[in-house]
N, C-alpha and C positions, 0 to 999 in steps of 0.2 A: 785867564790872565797867566802868563808865564811867570815862573819864579824869578827869572831873570829877564828883566824888561828889555825888549829889542830898542836899540837907539832910533831916534827919529832920523831920516836920511840927512836932514839938515844939521844934525850933531856929527856927522862923519866929516872930518876936516881933511883927511888924506885924500887927494884927488884920485889917485889910482885905486884905493879902497872903495871910495864912492862909485866910481866907474864900474867896478867888479860887482857891487851890490846891485846897481841898476841893471846890469846884464843878467844877473841871476833872476831879478824880477821879471824882465822882459822875456826871458826863455821859459819862465815858469817853474824851473827847478834850479837850484834848491829854493826858489821862492824868495821872498824878502824878509821874512822873520828870521830864519836860521842866520842868514848873512849878516843881519843887523844885530843879532846877540853876540855873534863871534867877532864882529867890528869892534867889541870892547878891547879886544887884544889885536891891534891893527897889523902888526907885522906877521903874526901867525894867521890872522884871517886872510891876508893877501895870499899867502902860499897855499892854505887850505882852498880858498875859493878857486884859485887858478887851477889846482889839480882837480877839483871837482867838476869844473867847467870843461876841462880838457878831456877827462876821462869819460864824461857824459855826453858831451856834444861832438866829439871827434873820435877817431879810432877806427878800428877796421870790424867792429861787431855792430850789426845793425841797431841803429838808435831806437827803433820801435821795441825791439827785444829787451834792450837795456831799461826802457821805460817800464815794461812789464815787470821785469825783475825788481826794479826800484819799489814798485807799487806793492808787488807781492811781499817783499822784505818789510815794508812800512806796515802793511797789514798785520804780518806776523808779530812785528814790534809793538803793534797796538799804538802806533803813532798817528793821531789823527791829523796832525798838521801835515806831515809828508803823504799820507794816504790821500789826502785831499787835492794835493797839487797835481798838475798836469803839464807836461812838456808841450809847448806850442809847436815845437819841430815834430814830434811824434804825431800830434794831432793832425798837422798839416799833411803828414805821411799817410793818413789814414787810419790810425790807431783809434778804436772805438772802445767804449765801456764795456761792451759785450766781450771783446778780445781780452781786455784788461781783467775782467771778471774771471774768465776762462783760465788765464794764466796764473790767477791767485786761488783757483779751485783745482778741479780735476782735469789738469792739463794733459795728463798722459792719455786720456781718451777723448780729447778734443780734436776735432777736425780743423780748428784754427792754426795748429802748429805742425811744423815739419819735425821729422825725427831730431834734426840738429837742435832746433828750438826746445823741444822737449827735454833733451839731455842738458841744455844750458839752464832750463827752468829747475830741473831736478838738482843740478849743482848748486844753484841758489838755495833751494829749500833745504837741502841737506846741509849746507854750510850753517844755516840758521837752526834747523830743527834737530839735527843729529849728525854732528860733524864727524863722527866716527865712520859714517857711510862715505864720506869724501876719501876714497881710497885709490890704489892703482887702477882698479877695475873702472872705476868712474872716469879717472883721467884718461885712460885708454879709449873709453867710449867718446869723451869729448875731443880727443885728438883724431877721432874718426871723422869729425865734422869741422874741426877748427885747427888752425895752425897753433903752434905753441904760443906764439905771441898773442893770439886771440884768446887762448885759454888764460894766459896771464892777465890780458884786459879784463876778461870777465871776472877773474879772481879778485884783482884790485878794486873793481867797481863794486862788487858785492861786499868786500870788507869796508871800503870807504862809506858806501851809503848806508850799510847796516849799522856802522858806528854813529853816523850822524842821526839816523832814526832813533837809536837808543838814546842818544843825547837830548833830542827834541822831546821824546816822551818823558824823560827825566826832569826836563824843564817845564813840564806841564804846559805845553803850547796851547795857544788860544783858539786854534782853528780846528 
């Protein structure tokens, strides 16, 4: 049980917020529990969920890669709730548990990933594990494969979802 109980969907009276929470549940990420917890602060929740949905579901970085990064970070954070979520869009695009596990493990030696994907995974794990390694050399490597806008998209995605994972872990999520 979480230390902050998620609202029941019927307790959410703001129609826009309720629609956002339902969309999160439908897409599989950020699921239902996190949105129903942050729904206790409706105006902030609407802004946060809009950004999370926009950053995750849209943009110019492959959705499957973002899903792998999201799960990698959730596992690093020991956030059981977020680690167990799966994006329906990524699954429909062919993302498998085997690829997810490789992305959370020794991705550098994996045949599942291109060099571009490996540097993006490295960016994510270094942001979490040792941010001092996120330096000019890493950004130069990222820019060999991604536009500056895509590098910013990855950075914003990593920061946003890492923060959400840490919050869910601190809430003692139930999944």
